[in-house]
DRENGUZA-411616 format. One record per residue (C-alpha): residue number from 1; residue in one letter; x, z, y. Coordinates in nm, 4 decimals. Each point is the difference from the previous one (the first is absolute). Layout:
REM residues N
pos=NUM | code=A | px=X | pz=Z | py=Y
...
END
This chain:
REM residues 282
pos=1 | code=M | px=11.4937 | pz=7.2800 | py=11.8176
pos=2 | code=I | px=-0.0154 | pz=0.3354 | py=-0.1543
pos=3 | code=S | px=-0.3648 | pz=0.1219 | py=-0.2072
pos=4 | code=F | px=-0.0781 | pz=0.2895 | py=-0.2017
pos=5 | code=I | px=-0.1847 | pz=0.0177 | py=-0.3064
pos=6 | code=G | px=-0.1179 | pz=0.3649 | py=0.0251
pos=7 | code=A | px=-0.1845 | pz=0.1062 | py=0.3367
pos=8 | code=G | px=0.0470 | pz=0.3835 | py=-0.0258
pos=9 | code=K | px=0.1830 | pz=0.2661 | py=0.2325
pos=10 | code=V | px=0.3667 | pz=-0.2122 | py=-0.0846
pos=11 | code=G | px=-0.0765 | pz=-0.3061 | py=0.0301
pos=12 | code=T | px=-0.1920 | pz=0.0450 | py=0.3777
pos=13 | code=A | px=0.2362 | pz=0.1598 | py=0.1094
pos=14 | code=L | px=0.3331 | pz=-0.2129 | py=-0.1295
pos=15 | code=G | px=-0.2797 | pz=-0.3024 | py=0.1774
pos=16 | code=L | px=-0.0046 | pz=0.1956 | py=0.3192
pos=17 | code=Y | px=0.3924 | pz=0.0765 | py=-0.0192
pos=18 | code=F | px=0.1242 | pz=-0.3478 | py=-0.0705
pos=19 | code=K | px=-0.2567 | pz=-0.1359 | py=0.2264
pos=20 | code=Q | px=0.1589 | pz=0.2402 | py=0.2409
pos=21 | code=K | px=0.3511 | pz=-0.1547 | py=-0.0288
pos=22 | code=G | px=-0.1079 | pz=-0.3528 | py=0.0275
pos=23 | code=L | px=-0.0345 | pz=-0.1228 | py=-0.3242
pos=24 | code=Q | px=-0.2869 | pz=-0.1752 | py=-0.1475
pos=25 | code=V | px=-0.2669 | pz=0.1954 | py=-0.1782
pos=26 | code=G | px=-0.2501 | pz=-0.2869 | py=-0.1454
pos=27 | code=G | px=-0.2449 | pz=0.2835 | py=-0.1734
pos=28 | code=Y | px=-0.1336 | pz=0.1924 | py=-0.2730
pos=29 | code=Y | px=-0.2060 | pz=-0.0136 | py=-0.3198
pos=30 | code=S | px=-0.1701 | pz=0.2692 | py=-0.2151
pos=31 | code=R | px=-0.2079 | pz=0.0697 | py=-0.2949
pos=32 | code=T | px=-0.1925 | pz=0.1119 | py=0.2422
pos=33 | code=Y | px=-0.0736 | pz=-0.2646 | py=0.3071
pos=34 | code=Q | px=-0.0872 | pz=0.2505 | py=0.2391
pos=35 | code=H | px=0.2965 | pz=0.1536 | py=-0.0185
pos=36 | code=A | px=0.1810 | pz=-0.3121 | py=0.0834
pos=37 | code=V | px=-0.2449 | pz=-0.0559 | py=0.2760
pos=38 | code=D | px=0.1123 | pz=0.3176 | py=0.1662
pos=39 | code=A | px=0.3420 | pz=-0.0659 | py=-0.0638
pos=40 | code=S | px=0.0281 | pz=-0.3126 | py=0.1688
pos=41 | code=K | px=-0.2194 | pz=0.1208 | py=0.3200
pos=42 | code=L | px=0.2415 | pz=0.2402 | py=0.0551
pos=43 | code=T | px=0.3240 | pz=-0.2571 | py=-0.0577
pos=44 | code=E | px=-0.1926 | pz=-0.2930 | py=0.1871
pos=45 | code=S | px=0.0626 | pz=-0.1555 | py=-0.3041
pos=46 | code=R | px=-0.2791 | pz=-0.1848 | py=-0.2878
pos=47 | code=A | px=-0.1396 | pz=0.0890 | py=-0.2950
pos=48 | code=Y | px=0.0297 | pz=-0.1497 | py=-0.3339
pos=49 | code=S | px=-0.2608 | pz=0.0111 | py=-0.2447
pos=50 | code=S | px=0.2499 | pz=-0.1230 | py=-0.2600
pos=51 | code=I | px=0.3405 | pz=0.0282 | py=-0.1283
pos=52 | code=T | px=0.0728 | pz=-0.3415 | py=-0.0518
pos=53 | code=E | px=-0.1188 | pz=-0.0596 | py=0.4179
pos=54 | code=L | px=0.2415 | pz=0.2853 | py=0.1317
pos=55 | code=M | px=0.2674 | pz=-0.2029 | py=-0.1933
pos=56 | code=S | px=-0.0437 | pz=-0.3617 | py=0.1204
pos=57 | code=D | px=0.0315 | pz=0.1516 | py=0.4071
pos=58 | code=S | px=0.3064 | pz=0.2477 | py=-0.0924
pos=59 | code=S | px=0.3476 | pz=0.0001 | py=-0.0468
pos=60 | code=M | px=0.0574 | pz=0.3257 | py=-0.0859
pos=61 | code=A | px=-0.2467 | pz=0.2230 | py=-0.1900
pos=62 | code=W | px=-0.0322 | pz=0.3855 | py=-0.0247
pos=63 | code=L | px=-0.1183 | pz=0.1715 | py=-0.2597
pos=64 | code=T | px=-0.1401 | pz=0.3509 | py=0.1591
pos=65 | code=V | px=-0.1936 | pz=0.0996 | py=-0.3102
pos=66 | code=S | px=-0.0107 | pz=0.3088 | py=-0.2108
pos=67 | code=D | px=0.2928 | pz=0.0620 | py=-0.2751
pos=68 | code=D | px=-0.3006 | pz=0.0038 | py=-0.2612
pos=69 | code=A | px=-0.1084 | pz=-0.3311 | py=0.1056
pos=70 | code=L | px=0.3323 | pz=-0.2165 | py=0.0670
pos=71 | code=Q | px=0.0878 | pz=-0.0998 | py=-0.3156
pos=72 | code=L | px=-0.4042 | pz=-0.1390 | py=-0.0412
pos=73 | code=I | px=0.0330 | pz=-0.1752 | py=0.3214
pos=74 | code=A | px=0.3767 | pz=-0.1586 | py=-0.1093
pos=75 | code=N | px=-0.1950 | pz=-0.1384 | py=-0.2939
pos=76 | code=E | px=-0.2805 | pz=-0.1524 | py=0.1689
pos=77 | code=I | px=0.2006 | pz=-0.1909 | py=0.2887
pos=78 | code=A | px=0.2170 | pz=-0.1411 | py=-0.2782
pos=79 | code=L | px=-0.2825 | pz=-0.1542 | py=-0.1640
pos=80 | code=L | px=-0.0863 | pz=-0.1477 | py=0.3879
pos=81 | code=Q | px=0.1443 | pz=-0.3406 | py=0.0786
pos=82 | code=I | px=0.2338 | pz=0.1385 | py=0.2530
pos=83 | code=P | px=0.0323 | pz=-0.2257 | py=0.3034
pos=84 | code=Q | px=0.4274 | pz=-0.0926 | py=0.0333
pos=85 | code=N | px=-0.0528 | pz=0.0931 | py=0.3943
pos=86 | code=I | px=-0.0038 | pz=0.3273 | py=-0.1109
pos=87 | code=K | px=0.4273 | pz=0.1805 | py=-0.0381
pos=88 | code=S | px=-0.0788 | pz=0.3019 | py=-0.1124
pos=89 | code=F | px=-0.1740 | pz=0.3742 | py=-0.1193
pos=90 | code=V | px=0.0731 | pz=0.3350 | py=0.1027
pos=91 | code=H | px=-0.1606 | pz=0.2787 | py=-0.1347
pos=92 | code=T | px=-0.0330 | pz=0.3684 | py=0.1260
pos=93 | code=S | px=0.0400 | pz=0.1983 | py=-0.2697
pos=94 | code=G | px=0.2462 | pz=0.2772 | py=0.0083
pos=95 | code=V | px=-0.0380 | pz=0.0770 | py=-0.3776
pos=96 | code=H | px=0.0270 | pz=-0.3660 | py=-0.1468
pos=97 | code=S | px=0.2894 | pz=-0.2522 | py=0.0501
pos=98 | code=S | px=-0.0204 | pz=-0.3326 | py=0.0938
pos=99 | code=E | px=-0.0170 | pz=-0.0428 | py=-0.3697
pos=100 | code=V | px=-0.3572 | pz=0.0776 | py=0.0250
pos=101 | code=L | px=-0.0713 | pz=-0.3691 | py=0.1166
pos=102 | code=Q | px=0.1670 | pz=-0.1826 | py=-0.2627
pos=103 | code=P | px=-0.3132 | pz=-0.1870 | py=-0.0781
pos=104 | code=I | px=0.0505 | pz=-0.2027 | py=0.3201
pos=105 | code=K | px=0.4051 | pz=0.0170 | py=-0.0404
pos=106 | code=D | px=-0.0300 | pz=-0.2091 | py=-0.2856
pos=107 | code=L | px=-0.1476 | pz=-0.2987 | py=0.1811
pos=108 | code=G | px=0.2640 | pz=-0.0255 | py=0.2665
pos=109 | code=F | px=-0.0828 | pz=0.2442 | py=0.2528
pos=110 | code=S | px=0.1870 | pz=0.2306 | py=0.1743
pos=111 | code=T | px=-0.0986 | pz=0.3546 | py=-0.0626
pos=112 | code=Y | px=0.0777 | pz=0.3229 | py=0.1905
pos=113 | code=C | px=-0.0710 | pz=0.3656 | py=0.0607
pos=114 | code=A | px=0.0097 | pz=0.1757 | py=0.3108
pos=115 | code=H | px=-0.1232 | pz=0.3684 | py=0.0072
pos=116 | code=P | px=-0.0480 | pz=0.1631 | py=0.3196
pos=117 | code=L | px=0.1015 | pz=0.3324 | py=-0.0219
pos=118 | code=M | px=-0.2642 | pz=0.1627 | py=0.1976
pos=119 | code=A | px=-0.3346 | pz=0.1893 | py=-0.0232
pos=120 | code=F | px=-0.2639 | pz=-0.2587 | py=0.1246
pos=121 | code=G | px=-0.3670 | pz=0.1444 | py=0.1798
pos=122 | code=D | px=-0.1382 | pz=-0.1779 | py=0.3166
pos=123 | code=P | px=0.1079 | pz=-0.3569 | py=0.0483
pos=124 | code=G | px=0.0384 | pz=0.0718 | py=0.3638
pos=125 | code=E | px=0.2151 | pz=0.3385 | py=-0.0741
pos=126 | code=S | px=0.2279 | pz=-0.1718 | py=-0.2589
pos=127 | code=L | px=0.0484 | pz=-0.3045 | py=0.2330
pos=128 | code=E | px=0.2100 | pz=0.2262 | py=0.2231
pos=129 | code=Q | px=0.1777 | pz=0.1988 | py=-0.3016
pos=130 | code=L | px=0.0891 | pz=-0.3457 | py=-0.1686
pos=131 | code=K | px=0.2866 | pz=-0.0557 | py=0.2947
pos=132 | code=A | px=0.2100 | pz=0.2647 | py=-0.1575
pos=133 | code=V | px=-0.0325 | pz=-0.0457 | py=-0.3720
pos=134 | code=Y | px=0.2289 | pz=-0.1063 | py=-0.2986
pos=135 | code=F | px=-0.1251 | pz=-0.2518 | py=-0.2222
pos=136 | code=C | px=0.1117 | pz=-0.0068 | py=-0.3462
pos=137 | code=L | px=0.1408 | pz=-0.3014 | py=-0.1729
pos=138 | code=D | px=0.0520 | pz=-0.0735 | py=-0.4188
pos=139 | code=R | px=0.3895 | pz=-0.0164 | py=-0.0696
pos=140 | code=R | px=-0.0139 | pz=-0.1935 | py=-0.3685
pos=141 | code=M | px=0.2499 | pz=0.2012 | py=-0.1627
pos=142 | code=D | px=0.0699 | pz=-0.3075 | py=-0.2099
pos=143 | code=N | px=0.1185 | pz=-0.2134 | py=0.3102
pos=144 | code=L | px=0.1224 | pz=0.2742 | py=0.2905
pos=145 | code=K | px=-0.0621 | pz=-0.2735 | py=0.3109
pos=146 | code=S | px=-0.3520 | pz=-0.0836 | py=-0.1056
pos=147 | code=N | px=-0.1874 | pz=-0.2288 | py=0.2338
pos=148 | code=N | px=-0.1446 | pz=0.2821 | py=0.1738
pos=149 | code=D | px=0.2891 | pz=0.0939 | py=0.1316
pos=150 | code=E | px=-0.0133 | pz=-0.3349 | py=0.2391
pos=151 | code=Y | px=-0.3469 | pz=-0.0646 | py=0.0243
pos=152 | code=L | px=-0.2142 | pz=0.3114 | py=0.0325
pos=153 | code=T | px=0.3008 | pz=0.1584 | py=0.1787
pos=154 | code=H | px=0.0106 | pz=-0.3324 | py=0.2607
pos=155 | code=F | px=-0.4010 | pz=0.0825 | py=0.0437
pos=156 | code=F | px=0.0477 | pz=0.3426 | py=0.1045
pos=157 | code=E | px=0.2456 | pz=-0.1077 | py=0.2084
pos=158 | code=K | px=-0.2577 | pz=-0.1815 | py=0.2327
pos=159 | code=T | px=-0.2289 | pz=0.3258 | py=-0.0176
pos=160 | code=G | px=0.3113 | pz=0.2718 | py=0.0470
pos=161 | code=N | px=-0.0466 | pz=0.2277 | py=-0.2893
pos=162 | code=P | px=0.2824 | pz=0.0660 | py=-0.2458
pos=163 | code=T | px=-0.0355 | pz=-0.0104 | py=-0.3438
pos=164 | code=L | px=0.1392 | pz=0.1776 | py=-0.2627
pos=165 | code=Q | px=0.0579 | pz=-0.1366 | py=-0.3882
pos=166 | code=I | px=-0.1345 | pz=0.1471 | py=-0.2985
pos=167 | code=D | px=0.1131 | pz=-0.0652 | py=-0.3431
pos=168 | code=D | px=-0.2928 | pz=-0.1883 | py=-0.1735
pos=169 | code=D | px=0.0318 | pz=0.2110 | py=-0.2872
pos=170 | code=K | px=-0.0421 | pz=0.3452 | py=0.1664
pos=171 | code=K | px=-0.3047 | pz=-0.0992 | py=0.2364
pos=172 | code=E | px=-0.1772 | pz=0.2187 | py=-0.1837
pos=173 | code=L | px=0.2120 | pz=0.3486 | py=0.0743
pos=174 | code=Y | px=0.0399 | pz=-0.1580 | py=0.3927
pos=175 | code=H | px=-0.3675 | pz=-0.0329 | py=0.0366
pos=176 | code=C | px=-0.0519 | pz=0.3895 | py=-0.2098
pos=177 | code=A | px=0.2511 | pz=0.1160 | py=0.3073
pos=178 | code=A | px=-0.2075 | pz=-0.1612 | py=0.2178
pos=179 | code=A | px=-0.3341 | pz=0.1772 | py=-0.1263
pos=180 | code=V | px=0.1747 | pz=0.3166 | py=-0.0335
pos=181 | code=L | px=0.0865 | pz=-0.0051 | py=0.3603
pos=182 | code=S | px=-0.2938 | pz=-0.1139 | py=0.1294
pos=183 | code=N | px=-0.3166 | pz=0.0778 | py=-0.2354
pos=184 | code=Y | px=0.1553 | pz=0.3427 | py=-0.1163
pos=185 | code=M | px=0.1107 | pz=0.1459 | py=0.3223
pos=186 | code=V | px=-0.3686 | pz=-0.0392 | py=0.1261
pos=187 | code=T | px=-0.0662 | pz=0.1511 | py=-0.3336
pos=188 | code=L | px=0.2693 | pz=0.3277 | py=0.1134
pos=189 | code=L | px=-0.2072 | pz=0.0367 | py=0.2959
pos=190 | code=N | px=-0.2886 | pz=0.0286 | py=-0.1319
pos=191 | code=M | px=0.1663 | pz=0.2467 | py=-0.2151
pos=192 | code=S | px=0.0927 | pz=0.1923 | py=0.2377
pos=193 | code=Y | px=-0.3244 | pz=-0.0308 | py=0.2697
pos=194 | code=E | px=-0.1795 | pz=0.1366 | py=-0.3123
pos=195 | code=M | px=0.2514 | pz=0.3177 | py=0.0005
pos=196 | code=F | px=-0.0473 | pz=0.0490 | py=0.3561
pos=197 | code=A | px=-0.4173 | pz=-0.0277 | py=0.0084
pos=198 | code=K | px=0.0564 | pz=0.2847 | py=-0.2798
pos=199 | code=S | px=0.1869 | pz=0.2090 | py=0.2128
pos=200 | code=G | px=-0.2480 | pz=0.0136 | py=0.2662
pos=201 | code=M | px=0.0370 | pz=-0.2949 | py=0.2116
pos=202 | code=T | px=-0.2466 | pz=-0.2911 | py=0.1262
pos=203 | code=K | px=0.0180 | pz=-0.3404 | py=-0.1004
pos=204 | code=S | px=-0.0087 | pz=-0.1100 | py=0.3500
pos=205 | code=E | px=0.2769 | pz=0.2762 | py=0.1037
pos=206 | code=I | px=0.2604 | pz=-0.1418 | py=-0.3027
pos=207 | code=K | px=0.0496 | pz=-0.3673 | py=0.0892
pos=208 | code=K | px=0.0767 | pz=0.1056 | py=0.3330
pos=209 | code=A | px=0.1993 | pz=0.3008 | py=-0.0723
pos=210 | code=T | px=0.1939 | pz=-0.1153 | py=-0.2259
pos=211 | code=D | px=0.1150 | pz=-0.3193 | py=0.1768
pos=212 | code=P | px=0.3155 | pz=0.1015 | py=0.1555
pos=213 | code=L | px=0.1314 | pz=0.1468 | py=-0.3079
pos=214 | code=L | px=-0.0612 | pz=-0.3440 | py=-0.1915
pos=215 | code=R | px=0.1887 | pz=-0.1844 | py=0.3078
pos=216 | code=S | px=0.2453 | pz=0.2439 | py=-0.0015
pos=217 | code=T | px=0.1098 | pz=-0.0538 | py=-0.3580
pos=218 | code=L | px=-0.0059 | pz=-0.4076 | py=0.0707
pos=219 | code=K | px=0.1912 | pz=0.0674 | py=0.2250
pos=220 | code=N | px=0.2895 | pz=0.2134 | py=-0.1927
pos=221 | code=I | px=-0.0111 | pz=-0.2814 | py=-0.2859
pos=222 | code=A | px=0.0413 | pz=-0.2932 | py=0.2786
pos=223 | code=E | px=0.3365 | pz=0.1931 | py=0.1381
pos=224 | code=N | px=0.1319 | pz=0.1359 | py=-0.3129
pos=225 | code=K | px=0.1488 | pz=-0.2487 | py=-0.2344
pos=226 | code=S | px=-0.0516 | pz=0.2534 | py=-0.2793
pos=227 | code=M | px=-0.3553 | pz=0.0887 | py=-0.1095
pos=228 | code=S | px=0.1580 | pz=0.3745 | py=-0.1026
pos=229 | code=D | px=0.1199 | pz=0.0128 | py=0.3648
pos=230 | code=A | px=-0.3580 | pz=-0.0231 | py=0.1265
pos=231 | code=L | px=-0.1309 | pz=0.2399 | py=-0.2540
pos=232 | code=T | px=-0.1425 | pz=0.3503 | py=0.1171
pos=233 | code=G | px=-0.1662 | pz=0.2746 | py=-0.1371
pos=234 | code=P | px=0.0554 | pz=0.2780 | py=-0.2941
pos=235 | code=I | px=0.1652 | pz=-0.2234 | py=-0.2628
pos=236 | code=K | px=0.2606 | pz=-0.1123 | py=0.2173
pos=237 | code=R | px=0.0431 | pz=0.3070 | py=0.0803
pos=238 | code=G | px=-0.0210 | pz=0.1638 | py=-0.3094
pos=239 | code=D | px=-0.2586 | pz=0.2100 | py=0.0920
pos=240 | code=K | px=-0.1350 | pz=0.1722 | py=-0.3084
pos=241 | code=T | px=-0.2380 | pz=0.2248 | py=0.1188
pos=242 | code=T | px=-0.1363 | pz=-0.2525 | py=0.1842
pos=243 | code=I | px=-0.0728 | pz=-0.2297 | py=-0.2671
pos=244 | code=E | px=-0.1257 | pz=0.2798 | py=-0.2341
pos=245 | code=K | px=-0.2834 | pz=0.0843 | py=0.2767
pos=246 | code=H | px=-0.0514 | pz=-0.3813 | py=-0.0186
pos=247 | code=L | px=-0.0781 | pz=-0.0062 | py=-0.3274
pos=248 | code=T | px=-0.1703 | pz=0.2961 | py=-0.0333
pos=249 | code=T | px=-0.2439 | pz=-0.0866 | py=0.2781
pos=250 | code=L | px=-0.0594 | pz=-0.3218 | py=-0.2028
pos=251 | code=E | px=-0.0879 | pz=0.1376 | py=-0.3222
pos=252 | code=K | px=-0.2477 | pz=0.2446 | py=0.2283
pos=253 | code=N | px=-0.1894 | pz=-0.3020 | py=0.2059
pos=254 | code=M | px=0.1103 | pz=-0.3212 | py=-0.1223
pos=255 | code=P | px=0.0804 | pz=-0.0002 | py=-0.3808
pos=256 | code=S | px=-0.0761 | pz=-0.3677 | py=-0.0124
pos=257 | code=K | px=0.3449 | pz=-0.0532 | py=0.2350
pos=258 | code=L | px=0.2201 | pz=0.2211 | py=-0.1148
pos=259 | code=T | px=0.2194 | pz=-0.2454 | py=-0.2398
pos=260 | code=L | px=0.0013 | pz=-0.2417 | py=0.2460
pos=261 | code=Y | px=0.1779 | pz=0.2205 | py=0.2440
pos=262 | code=K | px=0.2105 | pz=0.1172 | py=-0.2765
pos=263 | code=E | px=0.0854 | pz=-0.4164 | py=-0.1333
pos=264 | code=L | px=0.0747 | pz=-0.0408 | py=0.3732
pos=265 | code=G | px=0.2086 | pz=0.2657 | py=0.0942
pos=266 | code=K | px=0.1863 | pz=-0.1057 | py=-0.3123
pos=267 | code=E | px=0.0455 | pz=-0.3255 | py=0.1204
pos=268 | code=T | px=0.1119 | pz=0.1485 | py=0.3134
pos=269 | code=M | px=0.2904 | pz=0.2033 | py=-0.1746
pos=270 | code=V | px=0.1345 | pz=-0.3177 | py=-0.1787
pos=271 | code=M | px=0.0167 | pz=-0.1788 | py=0.3368
pos=272 | code=L | px=0.2008 | pz=0.3202 | py=0.1189
pos=273 | code=Q | px=0.2188 | pz=0.0252 | py=-0.2687
pos=274 | code=D | px=-0.0781 | pz=0.4058 | py=-0.0020
pos=275 | code=D | px=-0.2199 | pz=0.1480 | py=-0.3540
pos=276 | code=R | px=0.0568 | pz=0.3692 | py=0.1977
pos=277 | code=L | px=-0.4299 | pz=0.0320 | py=-0.0526
pos=278 | code=K | px=0.0007 | pz=-0.2113 | py=-0.3064
pos=279 | code=D | px=-0.1067 | pz=0.3282 | py=-0.2323
pos=280 | code=I | px=-0.3187 | pz=0.0504 | py=0.2729
pos=281 | code=L | px=-0.1168 | pz=-0.3484 | py=0.0331
pos=282 | code=Q | px=-0.0412 | pz=-0.0565 | py=-0.3884
END
């Protein structure tokens, strides 16, 4: 029986997904009891009023709480009377390795981490996306053949999800990469949309008009082995005049964006191994 400590978007979506895959979902515990009630209704499971109560009915507990709360929850669980029927604890943090659950491990229980590499939104929509998601597991550097290799890989064979092994001492870098891809892509799009709006396009036009450009860019990335081969635009062509015009108009109309534009240009040159435009982007 799988249960969840934490009843937010991640825990609720995973509960729905595991249930869809034929696994037994026991229920939820949350600091805010109503959140546990809401998640249990969606998954047709139970809302627990305490962690001890949840553990008594479970063989596997998933800790789907925020990164900052994970250490506190691990310490709290370690102080409780953990029943022997519960065999494993799994957290879903991308930035923490399984070592954050060391207080529980010290008591003789198996601890793991399995980070779903996706951005969670509405649980119903996330349910569909989870079908293709990779779960990233720890690879402990002091033991390359870790328990994760067998236990969680076997678990995800039941759901049909592929897994990746991440060095446990590089989890922060792994999570940083995910944040750059997911979070800062939104920031970049927002920066672009602000420029489009400044040029005269209305907000209602921007998303619809730029959708084909976004889709074609992602298509280029998917179809080319090298990121540099997927790139188009003035830096790849070495169009000095065009870049100079970009810098001039940003200086005039949106000076706060100038530094970031230059830094992105420098990073693009590194990717291309081409410094023809180095001088004007300094």
